[in-house]
Structure formats: structure tokens, C-alpha cells
DRENDO-1510 file (C-alpha; in Angstrom, 1 decimal, always signed):
<recs>
REC; n; res; u; v; w
REC; 1; MET; +44.1; -0.7; -3.8 .
REC; 2; LYS; +41.8; -0.9; -0.8 .
REC; 3; MET; +41.2; +2.9; -0.9 .
REC; 4; GLU; +39.6; +2.5; -4.4 .
REC; 5; THR; +37.4; -0.3; -3.1 .
REC; 6; TYR; +36.3; +1.8; -0.2 .
REC; 7; ILE; +35.3; +4.6; -2.6 .
REC; 8; SER; +33.4; +2.2; -4.8 .
REC; 9; ASP; +31.5; +0.6; -1.9 .
REC; 10; LEU; +30.4; +4.0; -0.6 .
REC; 11; LEU; +29.1; +5.1; -4.1 .
REC; 12; TYR; +26.6; +2.2; -3.9 .
REC; 13; ARG; +25.1; +3.6; -0.6 .
REC; 14; HIS; +25.6; +7.3; -0.8 .
REC; 15; ASP; +25.0; +10.0; -3.3 .
REC; 16; CYS; +28.2; +11.9; -2.5 .
REC; 17; VAL; +31.6; +10.7; -1.4 .
REC; 18; ILE; +34.2; +13.4; -0.6 .
REC; 19; ILE; +37.9; +12.9; -0.7 .
REC; 20; PRO; +39.4; +15.7; +1.5 .
REC; 21; SER; +41.8; +18.1; -0.3 .
REC; 22; LEU; +40.9; +16.5; -3.7 .
REC; 23; GLY; +37.1; +16.7; -4.5 .
REC; 24; GLY; +33.9; +14.9; -4.3 .
REC; 25; PHE; +32.2; +12.2; -6.5 .
REC; 26; ILE; +28.5; +12.9; -7.0 .
REC; 27; THR; +26.0; +10.3; -8.3 .
REC; 28; ASN; +22.7; +11.2; -10.0 .
REC; 29; TYR; +19.8; +9.0; -11.0 .
REC; 30; LYS; +19.8; +8.2; -14.7 .
REC; 31; SER; +16.6; +6.6; -16.3 .
REC; 32; ALA; +16.6; +3.7; -18.7 .
REC; 33; GLN; +17.6; +4.5; -22.3 .
REC; 34; ILE; +17.1; +2.9; -25.7 .
REC; 35; HIS; +19.8; +3.6; -28.3 .
REC; 36; PRO; +18.2; +4.4; -31.7 .
REC; 37; VAL; +21.0; +3.1; -33.8 .
REC; 38; SER; +22.3; +0.0; -32.0 .
REC; 39; HIS; +18.8; -0.9; -30.5 .
REC; 40; THR; +20.2; -1.6; -27.1 .
REC; 41; LEU; +18.2; -1.1; -23.9 .
REC; 42; ARG; +20.2; +0.2; -20.9 .
REC; 43; PRO; +18.7; -0.2; -17.4 .
REC; 44; PRO; +18.4; +2.7; -15.0 .
REC; 45; SER; +21.7; +3.6; -13.3 .
REC; 46; LYS; +23.7; +6.3; -11.5 .
REC; 47; SER; +25.8; +8.8; -13.4 .
REC; 48; ILE; +29.0; +9.8; -11.7 .
REC; 49; SER; +30.5; +13.3; -11.8 .
REC; 50; PHE; +33.4; +15.0; -10.0 .
REC; 51; ASN; +33.3; +18.4; -8.3 .
REC; 52; VAL; +36.6; +20.0; -7.2 .
REC; 53; GLN; +34.9; +22.4; -4.9 .
REC; 54; LEU; +33.8; +19.7; -2.5 .
REC; 55; GLN; +37.0; +19.4; -0.4 .
REC; 56; ASN; +35.7; +19.7; +3.2 .
REC; 57; ASN; +36.0; +16.5; +5.2 .
REC; 58; ASP; +32.6; +15.2; +6.1 .
REC; 59; GLY; +34.1; +12.1; +7.9 .
REC; 60; LEU; +32.2; +9.6; +5.7 .
REC; 61; LEU; +35.2; +8.0; +4.0 .
REC; 62; ALA; +37.4; +8.1; +7.2 .
REC; 63; ASN; +34.7; +6.5; +9.3 .
REC; 64; TYR; +34.2; +3.7; +6.8 .
REC; 65; ILE; +37.9; +3.0; +6.6 .
REC; 66; SER; +38.1; +3.0; +10.4 .
REC; 67; ASP; +35.3; +0.6; +10.6 .
REC; 68; CYS; +36.6; -1.8; +7.9 .
REC; 69; GLU; +40.2; -1.9; +9.1 .
REC; 70; SER; +39.4; -1.5; +12.9 .
REC; 71; ILE; +41.7; +1.5; +13.2 .
REC; 72; SER; +41.3; +4.9; +14.7 .
REC; 73; PHE; +39.7; +7.9; +12.9 .
REC; 74; ALA; +43.0; +9.7; +12.9 .
REC; 75; SER; +44.8; +6.8; +11.3 .
REC; 76; ALA; +42.2; +6.6; +8.6 .
REC; 77; GLN; +42.7; +10.3; +7.9 .
REC; 78; ILE; +46.4; +9.7; +7.5 .
REC; 79; LYS; +45.7; +7.0; +4.9 .
REC; 80; ILE; +43.5; +9.3; +3.0 .
REC; 81; GLU; +46.1; +12.0; +2.9 .
REC; 82; GLN; +48.7; +9.5; +1.5 .
REC; 83; PHE; +46.2; +8.4; -1.1 .
REC; 84; VAL; +45.6; +12.1; -2.2 .
REC; 85; LYS; +49.3; +12.7; -2.4 .
REC; 86; GLY; +49.8; +9.8; -4.7 .
REC; 87; ILE; +47.0; +11.1; -7.0 .
REC; 88; GLN; +48.5; +14.5; -7.1 .
REC; 89; ASN; +51.9; +13.1; -7.9 .
REC; 90; ASP; +50.5; +11.0; -10.9 .
REC; 91; LEU; +48.6; +14.0; -12.1 .
REC; 92; GLU; +51.7; +16.1; -12.1 .
REC; 93; HIS; +53.9; +13.6; -13.9 .
REC; 94; LYS; +51.5; +11.5; -15.9 .
REC; 95; ASN; +48.6; +14.0; -16.2 .
REC; 96; GLN; +46.1; +11.3; -15.2 .
REC; 97; PHE; +45.1; +8.9; -12.5 .
REC; 98; LYS; +42.7; +5.9; -12.8 .
REC; 99; ILE; +40.4; +5.0; -9.9 .
REC; 100; ALA; +39.3; +1.4; -10.5 .
REC; 101; LYS; +35.5; +1.0; -11.0 .
REC; 102; VAL; +35.0; +4.8; -10.7 .
REC; 103; GLY; +36.8; +6.6; -13.6 .
REC; 104; VAL; +39.9; +8.5; -14.7 .
REC; 105; LEU; +41.1; +11.9; -13.4 .
REC; 106; SER; +43.2; +13.9; -15.8 .
REC; 107; ARG; +44.8; +17.4; -15.9 .
REC; 108; ASP; +44.9; +19.5; -19.1 .
REC; 109; THR; +47.5; +22.0; -20.1 .
REC; 110; ASN; +45.8; +24.8; -18.2 .
REC; 111; GLY; +46.0; +22.8; -14.9 .
REC; 112; LEU; +42.3; +22.1; -14.7 .
REC; 113; LEU; +41.0; +18.7; -13.6 .
REC; 114; SER; +38.6; +16.7; -15.7 .
REC; 115; PHE; +36.9; +13.4; -15.0 .
REC; 116; GLU; +35.8; +10.5; -17.2 .
REC; 117; PRO; +33.4; +8.1; -15.4 .
REC; 118; ASP; +33.6; +4.3; -15.8 .
REC; 119; ASN; +30.2; +3.4; -17.2 .
REC; 120; SER; +30.8; -0.4; -16.9 .
REC; 121; VAL; +29.7; -0.4; -13.2 .
REC; 122; ASN; +26.1; +0.3; -12.3 .
REC; 123; TYR; +25.9; +1.9; -8.8 .
REC; 124; LEU; +22.1; +1.9; -8.6 .
REC; 125; LEU; +21.1; -0.8; -6.1 .
REC; 126; ASP; +17.5; -1.0; -7.5 .
REC; 127; ALA; +18.9; -2.1; -10.9 .
REC; 128; PHE; +21.4; -4.6; -9.5 .
REC; 129; GLY; +21.8; -7.6; -11.8 .
REC; 130; LEU; +20.2; -5.9; -14.9 .
REC; 131; ASP; +22.4; -6.0; -18.0 .
REC; 132; THR; +22.2; -4.2; -21.3 .
REC; 133; ILE; +19.8; -5.9; -23.7 .
REC; 134; GLN; +20.2; -5.7; -27.5 .
REC; 135; SER; +17.3; -6.6; -29.7 .
REC; 136; PRO; +16.8; -6.5; -33.5 .
REC; 137; ALA; +15.1; -3.5; -35.1 .
REC; 138; ILE; +11.3; -3.8; -35.4 .
REC; 139; LEU; +10.3; -3.7; -39.1 .
REC; 140; ARG; +6.9; -2.1; -39.7 .
REC; 141; LYS; +5.3; -2.7; -43.0 .
REC; 142; SER; +3.4; +0.1; -44.5 .
REC; 143; LYS; -0.2; -0.6; -45.3 .
REC; 144; ALA; -1.6; +0.3; -48.7 .
REC; 145; VAL; -4.1; +3.1; -48.7 .
REC; 146; ILE; -7.4; +1.9; -50.1 .
REC; 147; LEU; -9.2; +4.8; -51.7 .
REC; 148; PRO; -13.1; +4.8; -51.5 .
REC; 149; LYS; -14.9; +4.1; -54.7 .
REC; 150; PRO; -16.5; +7.0; -56.4 .
REC; 151; PHE; -20.2; +7.5; -55.8 .
REC; 152; THR; -22.4; +6.9; -58.8 .
REC; 153; LYS; -26.0; +7.9; -59.2 .
REC; 154; ALA; -28.6; +5.2; -59.0 .
REC; 155; THR; -30.3; +4.2; -62.2 .
REC; 156; LYS; -33.9; +4.9; -62.7 .
REC; 157; GLY; -34.9; +1.2; -62.7 .
REC; 158; ILE; -33.6; +0.5; -59.1 .
REC; 159; LYS; -35.8; +1.7; -56.3 .
REC; 160; SER; -34.4; +2.5; -52.8 .
REC; 161; PRO; -35.6; +0.2; -50.1 .
REC; 162; LYS; -38.2; +1.6; -47.7 .
REC; 163; THR; -38.4; +0.9; -44.0 .
REC; 164; THR; -41.7; -0.6; -42.9 .
REC; 165; ILE; -43.2; -0.5; -39.4 .
REC; 166; ASN; -45.0; -3.4; -37.9 .
REC; 167; TRP; -48.0; -1.6; -36.3 .
REC; 168; ARG; -49.3; -4.8; -34.7 .
REC; 169; VAL; -46.2; -5.3; -32.7 .
REC; 170; ALA; -46.1; -1.6; -31.8 .
REC; 171; ALA; -49.7; -1.7; -30.6 .
REC; 172; VAL; -48.8; -4.4; -28.1 .
REC; 173; ILE; -45.4; -3.0; -26.9 .
REC; 174; LEU; -46.3; +0.6; -26.4 .
REC; 175; PRO; -49.1; +0.0; -23.8 .
REC; 176; LEU; -46.8; -2.4; -21.9 .
REC; 177; ILE; -44.1; +0.3; -21.7 .
REC; 178; GLY; -46.6; +2.9; -20.4 .
REC; 179; LEU; -48.1; +0.5; -17.8 .
REC; 180; SER; -44.7; -0.4; -16.4 .
REC; 181; THR; -43.7; +3.3; -16.2 .
REC; 182; TYR; -46.9; +4.1; -14.3 .
REC; 183; VAL; -46.5; +1.2; -11.9 .
REC; 184; SER; -42.9; +2.2; -11.1 .
REC; 185; PHE; -44.0; +5.7; -10.1 .
REC; 186; GLN; -47.1; +4.6; -8.1 .
REC; 187; GLN; -45.3; +1.8; -6.2 .
REC; 188; GLU; -45.0; +3.7; -3.0 .
REC; 189; THR; -48.7; +4.7; -3.1 .
REC; 190; VAL; -49.8; +1.2; -3.7 .
REC; 191; ASN; -47.7; -0.1; -0.8 .
REC; 192; ASP; -49.3; +2.4; +1.6 .
REC; 193; ALA; -52.8; +1.6; +0.5 .
REC; 194; TYR; -52.2; -2.1; +0.8 .
REC; 195; ALA; -50.9; -1.6; +4.4 .
REC; 196; ASN; -54.0; +0.4; +5.3 .
REC; 197; TYR; -56.5; -2.2; +3.9 .
REC; 198; ALA; -54.6; -5.1; +5.5 .
REC; 199; TYR; -55.6; -3.9; +9.0 .
REC; 200; LEU; -59.3; -3.8; +8.3 .
REC; 201; ASN; -59.4; -7.5; +9.4 .
REC; 202; PRO; -60.9; -7.4; +12.9 .
REC; 203; PHE; -59.0; -10.6; +13.9 .
REC; 204; LYS; -55.6; -9.1; +13.0 .
REC; 205; VAL; -54.0; -7.0; +15.7 .
REC; 206; LYS; -52.1; -3.9; +14.4 .
REC; 207; PRO; -48.7; -3.6; +16.1 .
REC; 208; ALA; -48.3; -0.5; +18.2 .
REC; 209; ALA; -45.9; +2.1; +17.0 .
REC; 210; VAL; -42.7; +2.1; +19.0 .
REC; 211; TYR; -40.6; +5.3; +19.3 .
REC; 212; THR; -36.9; +4.6; +19.4 .
REC; 213; PRO; -35.0; +7.6; +20.8 .
REC; 214; ARG; -31.6; +8.5; +19.2 .
REC; 215; VAL; -28.7; +7.7; +21.4 .
REC; 216; ILE; -25.6; +9.8; +21.2 .
REC; 217; GLU; -22.5; +8.1; +22.6 .
REC; 218; VAL; -20.2; +10.3; +24.6 .
REC; 219; LYS; -16.9; +8.7; +25.4 .
REC; 220; GLU; -14.9; +10.3; +28.3 .
REC; 221; THR; -12.0; +9.0; +30.2 .
REC; 222; LEU; -12.4; +9.9; +33.9 .
REC; 223; VAL; -10.2; +9.2; +36.9 .
REC; 224; LEU; -11.8; +9.4; +40.4 .
REC; 225; THR; -9.4; +11.0; +42.9 .
REC; 226; SER; -9.7; +9.4; +46.3 .
REC; 227; ILE; -10.6; +11.4; +49.4 .
REC; 228; GLU; -8.9; +10.5; +52.7 .
REC; 229; LEU; -11.3; +10.7; +55.7 .
REC; 230; SER; -10.2; +11.0; +59.2 .
REC; 231; PRO; -11.4; +8.2; +61.6 .
REC; 232; LYS; -13.7; +10.7; +63.4 .
REC; 233; ALA; -15.3; +12.0; +60.1 .
REC; 234; THR; -18.8; +10.8; +59.4 .
REC; 235; ILE; -20.9; +11.0; +56.2 .
REC; 236; GLU; -24.5; +11.8; +56.8 .
REC; 237; THR; -25.7; +11.9; +53.1 .
REC; 238; SER; -24.4; +10.7; +49.8 .
REC; 239; GLU; -24.0; +14.4; +48.7 .
REC; 240; ASP; -21.1; +14.8; +51.2 .
REC; 241; LEU; -18.8; +12.7; +49.0 .
REC; 242; ILE; -17.3; +14.7; +46.1 .
REC; 243; ASN; -15.7; +12.9; +43.2 .
REC; 244; THR; -13.2; +15.0; +41.3 .
REC; 245; THR; -12.5; +14.0; +37.7 .
REC; 246; GLU; -9.4; +14.6; +35.7 .
REC; 247; LEU; -9.3; +14.1; +32.0 .
REC; 248; ILE; -6.4; +12.0; +30.8 .
REC; 249; SER; -4.5; +13.6; +27.9 .
REC; 250; PRO; -3.0; +11.3; +25.3 .
REC; 251; VAL; +0.8; +11.0; +25.4 .
REC; 252; VAL; +2.3; +12.8; +22.4 .
REC; 253; ASN; +5.6; +11.5; +21.1 .
REC; 254; ALA; +8.1; +14.3; +21.0 .
REC; 255; ILE; +10.1; +14.9; +17.9 .
REC; 256; GLN; +13.6; +13.7; +18.2 .
REC; 257; PHE; +16.7; +15.4; +16.8 .
REC; 258; HIS; +19.7; +13.2; +16.4 .
REC; 259; LEU; +23.4; +14.0; +15.7 .
REC; 260; VAL; +24.4; +11.2; +13.3 .
REC; 261; ALA; +27.9; +9.7; +13.8 .
REC; 262; GLY; +27.9; +7.1; +11.0 .
REC; 263; CYS; +26.0; +4.5; +9.1 .
REC; 264; PHE; +26.8; +0.8; +9.0 .
REC; 265; SER; +25.6; -2.2; +7.0 .
REC; 266; SER; +26.4; -4.4; +10.0 .
REC; 267; GLU; +24.5; -4.0; +13.3 .
REC; 268; VAL; +27.5; -5.4; +15.2 .
REC; 269; ASN; +29.7; -2.6; +13.9 .
REC; 270; ALA; +27.0; +0.0; +14.8 .
REC; 271; GLU; +26.9; -1.3; +18.4 .
REC; 272; ASN; +30.7; -1.2; +18.6 .
REC; 273; LEU; +30.6; +2.5; +17.7 .
REC; 274; VAL; +27.9; +3.1; +20.3 .
REC; 275; SER; +30.1; +1.5; +23.0 .
REC; 276; LYS; +33.1; +3.6; +21.9 .
REC; 277; LEU; +31.1; +6.9; +21.9 .
REC; 278; LYS; +29.7; +6.1; +25.4 .
REC; 279; THR; +33.2; +5.7; +26.7 .
REC; 280; GLN; +33.9; +9.3; +25.4 .
REC; 281; GLY; +30.9; +10.6; +27.4 .
REC; 282; PHE; +28.2; +10.7; +24.7 .
REC; 283; ASP; +24.7; +9.3; +25.2 .
REC; 284; SER; +25.0; +7.3; +22.0 .
REC; 285; SER; +22.4; +4.9; +20.6 .
REC; 286; VAL; +21.3; +3.1; +17.4 .
REC; 287; ILE; +18.4; +5.1; +16.0 .
REC; 288; GLY; +17.2; +2.6; +13.4 .
REC; 289; GLN; +17.8; +2.0; +9.7 .
REC; 290; ASN; +17.6; +4.3; +6.7 .
REC; 291; ALA; +16.0; +3.6; +3.3 .
REC; 292; THR; +19.0; +1.5; +2.1 .
REC; 293; GLY; +19.1; -0.7; +5.2 .
REC; 294; LEU; +22.1; +1.0; +6.9 .
REC; 295; PHE; +22.1; +1.2; +10.8 .
REC; 296; ARG; +22.4; +4.8; +12.0 .
REC; 297; VAL; +24.4; +5.6; +15.1 .
REC; 298; ALA; +23.8; +8.9; +16.8 .
REC; 299; PHE; +26.2; +10.8; +19.1 .
REC; 300; GLN; +23.2; +12.0; +21.2 .
REC; 301; SER; +19.5; +12.6; +20.8 .
REC; 302; PHE; +17.5; +15.8; +21.8 .
REC; 303; THR; +13.9; +16.8; +22.0 .
REC; 304; THR; +14.5; +20.4; +20.9 .
REC; 305; LYS; +16.3; +21.7; +17.9 .
REC; 306; ASP; +18.2; +24.5; +19.7 .
REC; 307; SER; +19.9; +22.1; +22.1 .
REC; 308; ALA; +20.8; +19.8; +19.2 .
REC; 309; LEU; +22.3; +22.7; +17.2 .
REC; 310; LEU; +24.4; +23.7; +20.3 .
REC; 311; LYS; +25.8; +20.2; +20.6 .
REC; 312; LEU; +26.4; +20.1; +16.9 .
REC; 313; GLN; +28.6; +23.1; +17.0 .
REC; 314; GLU; +30.4; +21.7; +20.0 .
REC; 315; ILE; +31.2; +18.4; +18.3 .
REC; 316; LYS; +32.3; +20.1; +15.0 .
REC; 317; ALA; +34.6; +22.4; +17.0 .
REC; 318; THR; +36.6; +19.2; +17.9 .
REC; 319; GLY; +37.1; +18.4; +14.2 .
REC; 320; THR; +34.6; +15.6; +14.2 .
REC; 321; SER; +32.0; +15.4; +11.4 .
REC; 322; THR; +28.3; +15.0; +12.1 .
REC; 323; TRP; +24.9; +16.1; +10.8 .
REC; 324; LEU; +21.4; +16.7; +12.2 .
REC; 325; LEU; +18.6; +14.2; +11.6 .
REC; 326; LYS; +15.0; +15.0; +12.5 .
REC; 327; GLN; +12.6; +12.1; +13.2 .
</recs>
């Protein structure tokens, strides 16, 4: 069924897909796991759960069906209602309904809905193409503990070796170490003395000391405003001309608030929705791509949050779903 394919496609791109009057499928990140018994390595994935409380229509599924089948939003909602009626009919007579690549919905004797996800499909795009790997168990050999040999007292006939110092070598090395230390500390004094004695030569001219003042750069952006003079006006001195300066302030990009109408993987479909919304009187535009590469289409963009919230309430009052994005 196409409706099951639409739900499966949206679970790859969104964390929540709501089926009006039924519930919502929620995906959560699940890290990689190693099974301790079967020694299988499972890649990271998305775990799917079902929440009956999420029944309000957010327009995500209807907009996707309308875009894929090139039908109106109202027609897409009718298809969703028929799909929900079919699920409720199967739950009433068969007590379960299977959604391909998603999971199985079942009803117990108390009338409560339960959901069993289909773990054969990985909806995490970052782990696309990664399969479960099984490897043999790693056998670790235990090492034998070697106990130290017991200490025995030395016999009287064996003498312990004594360390000897070569005083001749020490007599040469110690003065060299002291001399190198003294020279390193007196290097600056020696350099100054050498510089003073070098200029005792009468034929050598000592360079004059040059003072270099410190320059502080001050960057200012000035604009000279022109002064209009009448033909009869005369300028006697240069002090009569007054130049007024105006500091140019940098242009600060205002924060945009967008009312999102939908997200599309195709830029052509996004432009088609923009054209459609413009015919309805909205100042619609494509506001870029999200982290998954989908093109976002906005009903309208605002520079203040209050004006955006007023338009949000106005659009929701017509039964159209939208949400506020801050950039």
C-alpha cells in the first residue's frame, strides 16, 4: 500500500510521524550494541515507538502525500481518513494490523493498543548500508602466575660488590660544568663589555642612536558631506569650509522568523509549493536546507517574533498546519 510507503519514507527524515485520529510513530537514536552470547555487532539505528496521545494533525503526512501524488491537501486528508478506518476495522475484527517496514499494531482484551516495531529496517541515515556483523568469540589464555623466588641470605664467602668512583674523570668534568654555568649567567655582561670596547677604535664611527616613536593606528570610516555654495558666495580663508563627518555603522543582519509550510527532498517540488502559496496571497520563499538536506518552504518570513506569532495563529485558524523557525 502506498500509505505504508509514505510513512516509511517520512521515518527516514523525521523523528515523529503523526497519523491523525490514530497516533504517532516516534524514533529515538539507538547506539551500536554487541550481543554477549551470539557475538553480533549491531550498527547504530533508530528505535520506533508508538504514542496514542499524538493524534493532532500536524500536516506532515498530508503534505507529503499531496506532493507525491500531485493532489490537493484536502484529498490527501481524505486518503488518510480511509487508511485509519481500515486499521480500526482490522483491529476490531482481527485484533492486529501490520504496517509494512514499520511494525504491528495490536489490541488486547482490555482494548488497549500495543505496538511491536520491525527491527529489520534501519531508519538512521548515518548508518545506511551497515549490516549486522557476527564474529567468533575471543579466547583469552590465562597466564601462569610466576611467584618470586624466596630471598636467601648471602654466604660469608661472597662479598657484595662496591661501587668505585673514578676521581680523575670527576676532576675534569666538574670544572667544565661550573665554567659553562658561569658563562651562561654572565653572557649578557660579556656582550655589553664587548660592545663598549669595540668602539674604542678611533677609525670606527659609532652609529647614532635613533629613536623610533610608537605609532598607534586609528581606523575610522568618515564620509564628507558636501556643502552647496551659492554663485555669489566667496571663501576668504580655508577655515570657512566646514567638513562634517558621519560615522558609518555596520549593517546588522536582522533575525528572521519563518512560518514553515513543508520540507521537500526535491527543489522543484519546493518551488512548486512556493508558486502555489503566492497565488493564495502569501509572500512565500525557499529558506534553504535543513541538516538532512531537505528544502524548507515558508509561508512568510518576519523580522519580529510578535508579528510571526500573529500570522501563525491566523494560519492555524484556517486548519493549516505550520510551525515557527528562527534563523
